[in-house]
N, C-alpha and C positions, 0 to 999 in steps of 0.2 A: 210589137211592143210599143207602149205609149211613150210619148216624148218625155213625159215626166219621169217615167221609169228609167229611160235612157239617161236623163240628166242626173238621176240619183246615182246610177252606177258610175257615171262620169265623174262625180264628185268624190267617190270612194277613195281613189288614190290620193287625192288632195288631202282628205281627212287623215289618212295614214301618215302622210308626210308631215302634217301638223303635229301628230303625236310624236313622231321621231324627232322633229325639231324641238318640241317642248322638252322631250327627254334629254336631248343634248344640252339644252339651256340649263336644265336642273343639274346635270352632271358638271357643266362648267361652273355653275354657282357653288356646287359642293366642293369641287377641287380648288376653286378660288378661295372659298372659306377655309379649306384645309391648309392651303398654302399660306393664307394670312395668319392662321394660328401657328403654323410652323415658323413663319418669319418672326412673329411676335415672341414665340418661345426661344428662337435662336438669338434674337436681339437681347431679350431678357437674360438668357443664359450667358451671353457674351458679357453683358454689363456686370452680372453677378460674379462671373469668373474673373473679370478684370478687377472688380473691387476686392475679391478674395485674394487674387494674386498680389494686388497692391498691399493688402493687409499682411499677407505672409512675408512679402518683401520688407515691410517695415520692421519685422521682427528678426531679420537676418543677422543683425549685429548683437543679438542677445547673448549675454555671457554672465558668468558669476564673478563678482568682484571679490574674489577670495583666493588667497595663496594656498595651494594644496599642501605645501610644506609646513604651513602653520597648523595643520590638523594634528601634527604629532606633538604639539606643545602640551605639556602637562604641568605648567608653571603656575605658581600662586599669583593671584592678582592682589594689588594693594590699594588701599584707600588712604589718601593724604588729606589732612586738614591744615588750616592756617595755624601758625605757631602761637605761643603765648601772647595774650593781648590782641588776638585776631590779626597778627602781622602776616599779611598775605605773601610777603616776600620770603617767608621762611616756613614752608609747609613741612609738617612732620608726619611720620607714618602713624596711622590711626587704627587701621584694621586690615585683616587679610582675608581673602576668599580662596580657600583651597579645596580642590576636588578630591575625590576618593581614589585609592589605588586600584579600584576595579576597572579604571580606564588605563590601559597600558599599550603604548605604541611599539610595534616591532618593525624593523626595517625588512626589506625584501630578502636579504640574505639570511634572516632568521625564520623565514616562512618556508617550509618544505615545498619542493616542487609538486608533490602530491596534492597539497592544499591548493596551490595555484591552479593546477590542472583540474581538480575537482570542481572548483567554482566556475572556471571557464566552460568546462564540459556541460554543466547543468544550467548555467545562466546565460552563456553567450559564446557558443562554440566557434563563431566566426570573429571573435574579439580581435584576434591578431591581424585579420584581413580588412575589416571595415574601418571607416574613418569617423567613428563616433555613433553611427546609426546602422543597424543591420536591417536594410530595407526589406529583405526576404521575410524576416520575422515580423517586421512592422506591418507589412501587408497581410501576412499570415494571421497575425493577431486580429486585424480588422475583419478578415474573412471569418474567423472563428466566432465573431459576434453573432453570426447568422447560422452557426453550426451548433445544434443543441445536443449532439451525440458525443459521447466520450469513448475514446479508444482505451487500449491498455495503458494504464498509467497516465490517462489524459490530463491535460493541464500541467505538463511538466515545466513549462516555462511560458513567459508572457512575451510581449513585443518589445520590451525595453532592453537596451544593451547595458552592459556593465557601466559604461560611461554615463548613460542616462540615469541609471539607478544611483550612481555616486552623486550626481547633481541633486537628485531628489532627496538623498539623505543629508547632503550639506545644507540645502535650503529649507528642508522640512516641508516643502510645498507638495501637498497631496491632493490638491483640488482636482476634481474630475471635470475638465473642460477642454474644449478644442484649443483655446488660447494657450493653456498651460502645456499641452502636449506639443504644440508647434514651437513654443518658446524653449521647451526642454530639448527638442531636436536640434535647434540652432545652437543652444548652449553646449550640447554635446559635441557638435561639429567644431565649434570654436575652441572648446577645451582641448580637443585632441590636436589642435594646431599649436597649442602652447606647451603641452606636456607629453612625455613619451608613454607608450603602452605600459611599461613597467611602473612608472610613477602613478598612473591612474589605477592600475590593478592593486598596487600596494596600499594606496589611499583607501580604496574600496574595502579591502580585507581588514582594514583597521577601524572603519567607522560603521560598517553595516551591523544592525542588531542581530544577535543570535539567541534571543530569548533570555528570560530570567534576569533582565537588566544588564546583560552583557553587550558591550559594543566592541566589536573587533574579535579576531580569531584568537588572540592571546588570552583574553579573559574567558572566552568560551572554552578553550583547552584547559585553563586553570579550574574552571567550575565543573565541567563534565568528566574530565579525565584526571584531574589533579596533577597535571604536568604542563610544561611549556609547549607551545605549538610546534617548536622545532623538533620535539621528541615524539610527535604523533605519527602513527603509521597511516597507511593508505585507507583502511577501513574507518579509522577515527576521523581522518580528514573528510571522508565522504559523509560521515554522520554530521559533522559540523556544517559542511556545505549544503546539506539537505535542509537545514533549518531556515535558510534565508527567505525562501518563498513565503512561508507563513510561520514566523517565530513562535506563535502561540500553539498552532495545531501540530507542529513538528518538534516541540520542546521535548527532549528525551527524558527529562525528569518527570514530566506530567503525562506524556503520551509516547511511551517507549515503542509500542507496536507501530504507531504511525511513523515514528522516526526511522524504524528499521526498514519499513516499506519504501520510504523516500530515499534512505541511504542506499538501498540496493538498486534503485533507479539510477542514482548517481554513478554507482559502480558499473552498471551496464553501459551507461553513456561513455564513461571513461574508457571502457574496453572497446566499445564500438568505434570510438574515435582514435583508437590506437595509442592512448596515453598510458595504458598499463598492459602488461603481457598476459597471456592465458594463465600462467602460473600465479601471477600477482592477483588476477581477478578471482581465481578459484580460492586462494588463501583468504582474500578479503571477504568474500561471500561467506566462507565458513566462520570467520571471526564475527561477522555481522549477526549470525544466528545466536551467538552467545555473548554479545557485548554487554559489559557492565559499566554503568555510569556512576561516578563518585558523588557528585552533587555537593561538593564543598568548595568554599572559596575563602580567600584571606579576608579578614575583617576590614571593612571600610575605615579609612582614617580620614576624618574630616575636621579641619581646623578652621573654624569660623569665628575665632575670638569670642567664644562662648555665645552670648546672646547680644545681638545688635540693639542699638537704640532705635527709636521710631524714625529718626532722620535717615539713618542708614538703610532702613527698610525702604523708605520712599526713594532714596538715591538709587538703590539696586533696581527698582522697578523702572525709574526714569532712564537709566543707562541701558537697561534691557530693551526698552522700547526704541531707543535711538539706534541701537545696534541692529535691530530688526529692520529699521528704515534704511540704514546705511548699507547693509549687506544684502537686503532682500531675503532674510532668513526667518525661520520660525521662532516662536517663543522658546521652544526647547533648545534650539541651537544657540540662541543668544545667551541663555542661561549657562550653557556649556562653555561658551567663550568667557563668560565672567568668572567661572570657576577654574578654567584650565588655560586660558589664553595669556596669562602673564600681563594683564592690563594694569596700567597705572591710572587711577581715577582720582582727580583732584577735586575733592568735595568743597562745596561752598558753605558748609555749615559754620555758624558762629558758635563756637564751643561754650562761650560764656552765656549767651542767651538760651542755648539749648539746655544747659544745666539749670538755669533759673526756671525755665518752663517745666522741666521734669520735676523739679523740687516742689513747685506749687501743685502739680498734678498728683503728687504722691504723698503730700502731707495734708493736714486738715486746716491749713491757714485760710483756704477759700472754699474747697469742697468740704461740706459739713460731715463730721464723723457719723452722724445719725443717718446719713444717706449713702451707705457704702457702695451701692450699685449704680449710682448716678454716673453717667459716662460723659465724656467730653472730647473735643478735638481742638487743637491749637495750631495755627499756621502763621509764621511771621516772615517778612521779606523786607529788603530795603527798597529804595525808590528807583533802582535800575535793574530789577529782575532777580537779584540774588536772594534765594531762599535761605533764611538765617536759622530758623528753628521749626521743628515739627514735633508735635506730640499727638499720637493717634489713639490714646485711651488712658484710662486710669489704672492704677495698680501695677504690680510687678510684672514686667514683660518676661515671659518664660520661653519664647521661641521666636523664630525669625519669619519675616514675610507674612505678618498677620493682617487681618482686616484693619484698615486705618480710618478712624473717624474724621481725620482731617483731610485726607485725600481721596478716600473711596466712598464714604457715606454721602448719599444725596438726601438732604433734609429740607423741609420747608423753611424759607428764610425770614418769614414774617416781614415786619416793617424795615428790616435792615436792607431790603432790596430797593426801597424808595429813592435814595440818592442816585442809584445806578439806573433804575428803570424809568424814573419820572423826572426828578428835579435836575439831575445832571444833563440829560439830553435837552430839556426845556431851556435851561440857562444857556447852553451852548448854541441853540437855535435862535436865541434872542427873544423867545416867546415870553419869558418872565425875567424879572430882575429880583434883587434881594427883597423888595417890598411890594411886589405885585400883589393885588388882591385876588384871592382864590375864593370860590364859592364852596364853603363847607356845607354842602347840601346833598341829599341822597340822589342816586342815579335811579331813574325809573326802570322797572322790570329787572331789578338786580337778581332776585331769586324768587322763583315760583310766582312771578307777577307782582312781587312786593318790592318796594324801593329799598335801597341800601347802597353801600355797606354801612354798618353801624360804626360809631367811634367807641373808644374804650370806655368813655363816660356815658355812652348812650345818649349824647346830646349833639345836635348839629349847631354849629357856631355862626353860620351865615358868612358874611364877608370877613376873611382873615388874611393877614399878610403871609407871604411865603415863609418868612422867618418864623412866624408863630405856628403855622401849619406843620412845618418840619420839626420844630422843637417839641411840639406836643404830639407829634405823630398822628395827625388827623387823617383817618382813612378816606372819608368822603372827599376831602379836598384833593388827596393824592389821585383818586380815581377820576375826578373832574379834570385834573391836569393831564393825566394819561389820555383821556378822551380827546382833549384839545390838541395834543401833538400826535394822536392816534397810537393805538397799541402796536401797529406795525413798525413805527419809528422806534419805540422802546425795544421791541423784540429784536429788530435788526441791530440796534445799538449794542445790546448785550451779546449777541452772537458774533457780529462782525468786528466791532471795535474792542470788545472785552473778552472775546474768545470763550464764551460760555458754551460748552459742548453738551451740557446736560439738559438743555432746553428741548422741548418737543414742539412740533408745529401746533399742537393743541394749546400751547401756552400763549399763543398770540391773541390774547383777550384782555379785557379790562381787569380781570382778576389778577393778572400779572402785576398790576400797579401796586398791589399790597401783598405780594408774595404768594398768590394762589397759582402753584405750578403743578404739573403732572407728576413729576418725580421729585423735584427739589434741586438743590445745588450743593456743591461741596464747599467746605471752608476754604480750600485752596482757590476756587474760582472767586468767591466773595472777597477774599483778602487781596487778590491780584487786581480786582476791579477797583477797590478803594485807593490803590496807589495813585490814581490819576488826580486825586484831590490834594496831593502833597508834592507833586513833581512837575507842575505845569501842564497837566493833562496828558502825559505820555503813558501808554500801556506797554510794559515789557513782559514778555512771556516769562513766567517764573522758572528759574533753573536751580537744580540742586547740585550741579557740578560745573566747574569752570571749563575743564576739557579732559579728554581721555587719550592716553597714548597706548600704542601696541607694545609688544614685547621688545621691539627694537628701538623704542623711544620716539616713534613717529606719531604725531597728532593724527587721530583718525578723522577723516573727512565726515562732517555731519555731527561730530561730537565735540564741538568747540563753541562755547557760549560767550567768549570774551568780547566779541564784537557784535553783540545783540543789537539789532536795529529796532527801535520802538515804533509803535503806531500812535499817531497823534489823535487820541480818542476824542478829546474836547480841547478847545482853545485854552491858551494859558490864562487869559483873563477869566474865562468861565471856571477854570480850575480854582482860581483864587476866590471867586465869589462863592463857590461851593464849599471851599475850606472855611470861609467866614460863617456860612450857614451852619456847617457841622460843628464848628467851634462854639457857636451859640447853643447848640444842643447840649454841649458839655457844661456850659456855664449857666444856662437859664432853662434847660430842657430836661428831658428824661434820661440824659446821659450823665447827669451831674455827679452821681455816685461812683462813676468810673473816672472822673477827672483827676488829674495829678497836679497838685498845687505847684505853681511856679514854672510850669512847662506849657509849651504850645501844643495843645491836644485837640484833635477832632475825632468825631465818631458818631455811631448810631446804634441804637438798640433794636431788637426784633424779637417778638414773641408770637406764636401762632394762636389762632382762635381757641383751640382746645387745650392750649398751654402745654403742648407736648415737646416743643422745641423752643429754646431760648438762645439768643445770639447777642454778641457785641462785636462790632468791627470798627476799628479806629486806628489813628496814626499818631506818632510822635515825630519829632524832627529826625530821628534816626531810623525808624522802622514803622511799617504798617502791619497790623496783626488782626486776626479774627479768631473768635472763640465760639464754639457751639457746645451747648450742654443739653442732655436729654437721656433717654434710656435706650438700650440696645433694642429691646422690644418696646416701641413707643407707648408711653402712658402719661397721664396728666401730671404735671409738676405741681408741687405744693407751693404756697405763697413764699415759703422759705427757700425753695430751690430755684425759683425763677430768677432772682437777682444774682445767682452765683456766676453766671457768665460774665457779668460786669466786674465782679470781684476778682475772678480769675485773671481777666485781662489787666486790671489795675495792679494786682499783686506782682504779676510777672514783669510788667513794664516798669513799675516803680523800682524793683530790684535791679533791672537791667540798666536803668538810667542813673543809678547811684555812681557818683564820681565822674560822670561824663560832663563835658563842657556844655554849658547852657547855650542853645542856639534856637533859632526860630525856623518854622517851615517856610521855605522860599515862597515869596508872593510876587505877583506880576505888578510892575510899577504903573501900569495903566489902570489899575483898580484903585479907586479913591473912595474916601468916606464922605458921607453927606447926611444931613438930617432929612428925615422923611416924615410925612404926615401919616399917622397910624390909621386914620379913618379913610383916606383916599389911596394910600400907597404911593403917592406922588411925592416929589421933592417938596420939602416944607417951604411955605411962604409965611414969613413972620407976621404978615398982615392978616392972614386968614386962618392959619393953622393953630389948633389948640394943643393937642397932644402929639409929641414927636418921638422918634427913635433914631438911632444911628444905623445907617445902612451902608453897604459896600457895593460899588457899581463900576462897571467898565466905563471909563470916561467917554468912550465912543458909542455907548448905548445907555445914556442917562434918561430916566423918566422925565416927563415934563414937570414943570413947577406947578404946584397947586395954585389955581387962580380964582377959584370960586368958593363959596361957603361950603364947609365940609358936608353939610346935610345933603346938598345936591351933587357934590363932587363925586360921591361914590354910589349914586342912586342906580346906575345901570352899567352894564358892560357892553362894549361893541360886539357885533357878531363876528365870529372867527370863521374863516372859510378855507384856510390852507395851512397844513402843518408846517410848511416851509416858508411861511410868510415872514416878511422883514419885521424888525422890531418897530414899535409905534413911534411915529414922528412926534416932534415937539408939539404940545397942545393936545395930544390924544391921551386918553386914559386906557390903561392896560388892565383887563380883567379876564379871568377865566371862570366860567360858571356853566350852569345847566342850559342857559339860553344860547351858549355857543353851539353853532352847527358846523361840525367838522367832517369833511369828506373822509370816508373810510371807517368812521366809528360806528359801533353797533350797540344799540341800547340793550340787546339781550346778552352781550358778551359778559357783562358783570354777573350774570346769573350763574355762570360756571365757577364754582367755588372749590376750595381744596383744603385738605387737612393733612396732617403728618402721615408718613407711611406706616403701615401696620407691621410689616415684616422687614427684617434686616436684608439689605441688598448683598449680592455676592461680590467677589473681587472684581467682576466686570463692571459693578456699580449699578446694576439694574435694581429697581424696587417698584412696588406697587403701592399706591396711595390708598389710605383708608376710604372706602366708599367711592373710589374713582373720582370722577368729576360730575357726580350726579346731583350735587346740590343738597345732599342730606344735611350737611352742617354748613352754616354760613361762615365764610372765612373772615375773621376779624382779628387783626393783630392787636394784642393787648400789651400795654406798656406798664 
């Protein structure tokens, strides 16, 4: 054999060893990778489990802040208002809220043992043993999620215990989520630490729905068998107990066959669990085959003091919302508390102003007889948050809890938004003073690549003072001002300082400067916003009630508005400067027809481009109020209808002010008057100024004195770079115009325009605007 052959064979074992070695290396790498994946999965799982455990632990103290014993209340609630002359020290009973007799509480000794046994047998057979949660059924229900087969009588019960079901019925919380289920479990455990099994079972049998509007076993027995629950036999109790799983499907008046099948399941469970004897089971099953349901109940007796006024409608909704927040309950349960809980509600209504407002809305002193379908909304409040009067529509009110044009309707505000979105924030930032020059010139690329917006007179006026621009409601000047401070500043001011909840993120554009909004705003929001111009810049959340007490006379936490803390929306000096500007609107501007002679009045008009919405919002020394007029289904107002909003406001406030002591709107002492040069907007210099006016200024933010000939003094404006910049120093000229370059502004923002909504919003307040924001119609407030 050749040497080379020998060498080849000699290398063979070495090659085999290399293969084995390589295989081992691959296996080591595989197992190492597998171990790494396992370690990562284990660590990730541990972290997730830790977070989940921490989350669950954070919910362990969940409970319902509700006294089970108060569920039995079926007492009338009362509304009180201030006595004659609006004397808050002497509230008098004004209205009652009574529920129907269809809700009747029965104590445990009036509920037969058969009824208690039937509900426990079918709903929670270990009710007496567990501590709020039946963990066998809970895990069983979870397992059933993956079991798609049904046995005999499948789905006889779910995973919730009677205690859990009681909590669900008290809170009205039916959200399908892991958080709700975990919260419900802890609430049940904590509830059973506080109440006995008998108390929980009695409450359950009195509040659970049994179909046909019946809540509780007593009303169910009255309806289905024409007798009290204490007189029902075993079969009848089983029929009632069988309804709870699905009150619609097992309603004996609608689906008697389904109820019979369910009833017999209940009887079998009762027999199987030893709650009834063989003889009782046989007799009950025989009766079940031939059971007759009566289907009659006593007439509901509801005393709601006939028809409420618009204010009481709004009060009811406000109290309902606050009860939902305070107790964590559903809308339905809060309404039930209002009707049955024996609450005492101390209304903030001013009966005199309410009567004045209703009179104007229901006669033809302001609303023209020739326009009977023209609608309107009115909202008035004082300067500390107290809502004094609300009118939600014209004509005779025929029922309660109607759609309210003052609190529910979202409509385009037109130019009435300018003091809130543009001028107020700008004065507060020190970006403008009473006489700062604004450029009343179009914004490039406003709509479809064309400049805009237009003014009402279709003329651009060039350099104008803030006083003139606001008095004449110049759109282009308002847009230039909004661009200078940036739409974001305006948007955040409305939402964060003035609590406008109806704004959408899409409203954060230059169109907002003149009222171009996605959905619009409510009269309530607009009126509450204007309060800051008459009270030193403070925003108070408007409230319709002072406080609410329970049946025992205790003030309910979360339902007391007597110590309301305001938000300082703008500074006190800025508030006074804005008051002066808006007062000028009333004396020398477009609000002159709403002015009330001899009184300190401020306000602003607003009309949309298509003339479908007309507004006036303004204040007197005693109250601030807003009026909207338009049609339920929006349509263009005639030239005779447009001024009606101003007339309504003036007629109501004139009547209200009769006999009242003359006083002025409070003004900040740091605001002083001074002559200004109308051409430059700076403080007048007798040596060089020709035409002057009287302006009002924060003495800590005075414009410089005009020191050059007028022709060159106003020739140009400095470049603006920051919406939060400090006010100009002495010797500088303040101007806002197209040449201002402001970070965050967008030349295309103004192209997004808006018109009034086409369809009426529902009670939730949602609406759709005509044409969306597609720019089909240019938004142009007309005055």
